[in-house]
KEKE-3310 file (N, C-alpha, C; in steps of 0.2 Angstrom, whole numbers, plus 5000, padded with zeros to 4 digits):
npx = (5038:5046:5040:5049:5058:5048:5044:5056:5059:5048:5050:5062:5059:5049:5057:5065:5056:5052:5055:5048:5036:5037:5048:5066:5081:5095:5107:5123:5133:5137:5126:5126:5120:5119:5128:5128:5135:5128:5114:5101:5096:5093:5076:5068:5073:5077:5085:5084:5083:5078:5066:5059:5059:5050:5039:5036:5034:5023:5013:5013:5014:5006:4994:4988:4986:4977:4966:4963:4959:4948:4941:4938:4926:4927:4918:4906:4910:4911:4918:4919:4914:4914:4924:4932:4948:4950:4945:4932:4915:4904:4893:4888:4888:4892:4899:4897:4909:4918:4920:4924:4937:4943:4943:4951:4963:4967:4968:4979:4989:4990:4994:5005:5014:5014:5011:5000:4988:4977:4975:4970:4959:4951:4949:4942:4930:4925:4922:4912:4902:4898:4894:4882:4872:4874:4872:4860:4860:4861:4860:4865:4878:4872:4871:4874:4876:4870:4879:4876:4873:4862:4853:4854:4842:4842)
npy = (4947:4958:4969:4972:4961:4951:4953:4952:4939:4932:4935:4929:4916:4914:4915:4904:4894:4896:4888:4877:4876:4869:4873:4871:4869:4877:4869:4863:4857:4844:4840:4844:4854:4871:4884:4899:4914:4923:4924:4929:4938:4953:4960:4963:4979:4982:4980:4968:4974:4987:4983:4978:4989:4997:4990:4991:5005:5006:4999:5004:5018:5022:5013:5009:5021:5027:5019:5021:5034:5035:5023:5015:5016:5020:5023:5017:5004:4999:4995:5003:4998:5002:5012:5025:5028:5041:5043:5045:5039:5028:5023:5021:5008:4991:4974:4957:4949:4959:4965:4954:4952:4964:4963:4951:4957:4968:4961:4953:4962:4967:4956:4951:4961:4974:4980:4989:4998:5003:4995:4983:4988:4992:4979:4973:4981:4979:4965:4966:4974:4965:4953:4956:4951:4937:4922:4909:4891:4883:4894:4908:4922:4939:4947:4961:4977:4992:5007:5009:4996:4989:4976:4974:4972:4956)
npz = (4401:4391:4378:4368:4368:4366:4353:4346:4349:4343:4329:4327:4329:4320:4308:4309:4307:4294:4283:4285:4278:4266:4259:4256:4264:4257:4247:4244:4229:4233:4241:4254:4267:4265:4274:4283:4287:4294:4305:4302:4288:4279:4278:4264:4261:4273:4289:4302:4315:4311:4305:4317:4325:4317:4317:4331:4332:4324:4330:4344:4343:4333:4329:4342:4349:4340:4340:4354:4354:4344:4342:4354:4367:4382:4392:4390:4386:4374:4357:4343:4328:4314:4311:4301:4292:4295:4307:4308:4310:4303:4309:4326:4330:4336:4335:4339:4335:4333:4345:4352:4346:4350:4364:4365:4359:4367:4380:4377:4374:4387:4395:4388:4382:4388:4403:4405:4415:4408:4396:4402:4408:4397:4391:4402:4402:4390:4391:4401:4394:4383:4390:4395:4387:4386:4378:4380:4383:4368:4360:4350:4351:4351:4335:4332:4341:4349:4354:4367:4372:4368:4360:4342:4329:4328)
capx = (5042:5046:5038:5054:5060:5043:5044:5062:5059:5043:5052:5067:5055:5046:5062:5067:5051:5050:5056:5043:5030:5039:5055:5071:5088:5099:5112:5129:5133:5137:5120:5127:5117:5124:5128:5128:5139:5122:5108:5095:5098:5088:5070:5068:5079:5077:5088:5079:5082:5074:5059:5057:5058:5044:5033:5035:5031:5016:5008:5012:5014:5001:4988:4984:4983:4971:4960:4961:4955:4943:4937:4937:4922:4928:4913:4901:4913:4911:4923:4916:4916:4914:4928:4936:4954:4951:4942:4925:4911:4898:4888:4891:4886:4897:4896:4900:4915:4923:4920:4928:4944:4946:4944:4957:4969:4969:4970:4985:4994:4992:4997:5011:5018:5015:5006:4997:4981:4972:4974:4966:4952:4948:4947:4936:4924:4922:4919:4906:4898:4896:4891:4875:4868:4877:4867:4858:4860:4864:4859:4871:4878:4868:4875:4876:4874:4871:4884:4873:4873:4855:4854:4851:4840:4844)
capy = (4948:4965:4969:4971:4954:4947:4954:4949:4931:4930:4935:4924:4910:4914:4914:4897:4889:4898:4883:4871:4875:4866:4876:4867:4872:4877:4864:4864:4852:4838:4839:4846:4860:4877:4888:4906:4918:4927:4920:4932:4944:4959:4959:4968:4984:4984:4976:4965:4979:4992:4980:4978:4997:4999:4986:4994:5011:5005:4996:5008:5025:5024:5009:5009:5028:5029:5015:5024:5040:5034:5016:5013:5020:5017:5025:5012:4998:4996:4996:5005:4993:5006:5018:5026:5030:5048:5043:5046:5033:5027:5023:5020:5001:4987:4968:4952:4947:4965:4965:4948:4953:4969:4960:4947:4961:4972:4957:4951:4968:4968:4950:4949:4966:4980:4979:4996:4997:5005:4989:4979:4991:4991:4972:4972:4985:4975:4959:4968:4976:4959:4948:4958:4947:4930:4917:4903:4885:4883:4901:4912:4929:4943:4949:4968:4981:4999:5009:5008:4989:4986:4972:4977:4968:4949)
capz = (4396:4388:4372:4363:4368:4363:4346:4343:4349:4338:4322:4326:4329:4313:4303:4310:4304:4288:4279:4287:4273:4259:4257:4259:4266:4251:4248:4239:4224:4237:4245:4261:4268:4265:4280:4282:4293:4297:4306:4298:4284:4279:4275:4259:4262:4281:4294:4307:4320:4308:4305:4324:4327:4313:4320:4337:4331:4321:4336:4350:4342:4328:4329:4348:4350:4335:4344:4360:4352:4340:4342:4361:4371:4388:4396:4388:4386:4367:4352:4337:4322:4308:4311:4295:4293:4298:4314:4308:4312:4299:4314:4333:4332:4336:4334:4343:4333:4334:4353:4354:4344:4354:4371:4365:4358:4373:4385:4375:4375:4394:4397:4385:4379:4392:4409:4407:4417:4403:4392:4406:4409:4391:4391:4407:4400:4384:4393:4404:4389:4379:4394:4397:4383:4385:4376:4385:4380:4361:4356:4347:4353:4346:4329:4333:4347:4349:4358:4374:4373:4366:4354:4336:4324:4327)
cpx = (5041:5044:5043:5057:5055:5043:5050:5062:5054:5046:5058:5064:5052:5051:5065:5063:5049:5050:5052:5038:5032:5046:5060:5077:5092:5105:5117:5128:5134:5131:5121:5124:5121:5123:5129:5131:5134:5117:5102:5098:5093:5081:5068:5074:5080:5081:5083:5078:5077:5067:5056:5055:5051:5038:5031:5032:5024:5011:5007:5012:5008:4994:4984:4982:4977:4965:4958:4957:4949:4938:4935:4932:4922:4922:4907:4904:4913:4916:4919:4919:4917:4918:4933:4943:4956:4948:4935:4921:4905:4892:4891:4889:4893:4895:4900:4908:4921:4925:4925:4936:4947:4947:4951:4963:4972:4971:4978:4991:4995:4996:5004:5016:5019:5009:5003:4990:4976:4970:4969:4959:4948:4945:4941:4930:4921:4919:4912:4900:4894:4892:4884:4870:4871:4871:4866:4858:4864:4863:4866:4872:4874:4873:4878:4872:4874:4876:4882:4872:4866:4857:4850:4848:4842:4839)
cpy = (4955:4964:4968:4964:4949:4947:4951:4942:4929:4930:4930:4917:4909:4912:4907:4893:4891:4893:4877:4870:4872:4868:4872:4871:4872:4872:4865:4857:4845:4836:4841:4853:4866:4881:4895:4909:4922:4923:4922:4938:4949:4956:4964:4973:4985:4978:4973:4970:4985:4989:4980:4985:4999:4996:4989:5001:5011:5003:5002:5015:5027:5020:5010:5016:5030:5025:5019:5030:5039:5028:5014:5018:5017:5018:5019:5005:4995:4998:4997:5001:4996:5012:5019:5028:5037:5048:5044:5039:5033:5026:5021:5012:4997:4980:4963:4950:4953:4966:4960:4949:4959:4967:4956:4951:4964:4967:4954:4956:4968:4962:4948:4955:4972:4980:4986:4994:4998:4999:4984:4982:4991:4984:4971:4975:4982:4969:4961:4970:4970:4954:4950:4954:4940:4926:4912:4897:4885:4889:4904:4919:4933:4946:4956:4972:4988:5001:5008:5001:4986:4982:4975:4971:4961:4946)
cpz = (4393:4381:4366:4362:4365:4355:4342:4343:4344:4331:4321:4326:4322:4307:4303:4307:4297:4283:4280:4282:4266:4256:4260:4260:4259:4253:4242:4234:4228:4241:4252:4262:4269:4271:4278:4288:4297:4299:4302:4295:4285:4277:4270:4260:4269:4285:4299:4312:4317:4307:4312:4326:4323:4316:4327:4337:4328:4326:4341:4349:4337:4330:4336:4350:4346:4338:4350:4359:4349:4340:4349:4364:4378:4393:4396:4388:4379:4363:4346:4331:4315:4308:4305:4297:4296:4305:4314:4308:4307:4303:4321:4335:4333:4335:4338:4341:4334:4341:4355:4352:4349:4361:4371:4364:4364:4379:4383:4376:4383:4397:4394:4383:4384:4397:4411:4409:4412:4398:4396:4407:4403:4390:4395:4404:4394:4386:4397:4399:4385:4384:4396:4393:4381:4383:4381:4380:4373:4357:4355:4351:4348:4341:4331:4339:4346:4354:4366:4376:4371:4360:4348:4331:4323:4324)
residu = (MET:LYS:ARG:ARG:ASN:PHE:ILE:GLY:ASN:SER:LEU:GLY:THR:ALA:ALA:LEU:PHE:ALA:GLY:ALA:GLY:GLY:CYS:SER:THR:PRO:ARG:ASP:LYS:THR:GLY:THR:ALA:ALA:THR:SER:SER:ARG:GLU:ILE:GLY:ASN:ILE:GLY:SER:MET:THR:ILE:GLN:GLU:VAL:LEU:ALA:GLN:TYR:GLU:TYR:ASP:LEU:PHE:GLU:ASP:TYR:ILE:PRO:PHE:HIS:ASP:LYS:TYR:VAL:ILE:ASN:LEU:ASP:ARG:GLY:CYS:TYR:TYR:ALA:THR:THR:GLY:ASN:ASP:GLY:SER:HIS:ALA:ASN:THR:HIS:THR:ASN:SER:SER:TYR:MET:GLY:ARG:GLY:ILE:TRP:CYS:TYR:SER:PHE:LEU:TYR:ASN:HIS:LEU:ASP:LYS:LYS:ASP:ARG:TYR:LEU:ASP:ILE:SER:LYS:LYS:GLY:ILE:GLU:PHE:ILE:MET:LYS:HIS:GLN:PRO:LYS:GLY:THR:ASP:HIS:TRP:PRO:GLU:SER:TYR:SER:GLU:ASP:GLY:LYS:VAL:LEU:GLY:ASP)
# end
């Protein structure tokens, strides 16, 4: 599925289920459900197409390029957890939950939005990084790691 279709379908589905949380369909004085000539109107001052274009820009032109440049260390397989908005790092550590989110996000990008080999490589490298310390039995994953994969102060 193309990412445009995915985003469009997702917003359409979200709009259909927006009333499921306790909101009811507007009704006229007779109790009949009110109808509209439009399926979905504006969101704030933006049309649905403008919102979709903004989300697509934010994800593919801003967020992912930022992560590619400052967060992902493809040579080592880690994703830096403490990256500031300017790309600076408070340290070069990562943690299990951040690695898990990164693996999931890049796998999702590859499987559902854009079959770029880079997304698959980032996911695979993250899995290789974290699996070096897979817990045994009922043990938990280590809390944090250095960028070279050493467990930090568990």
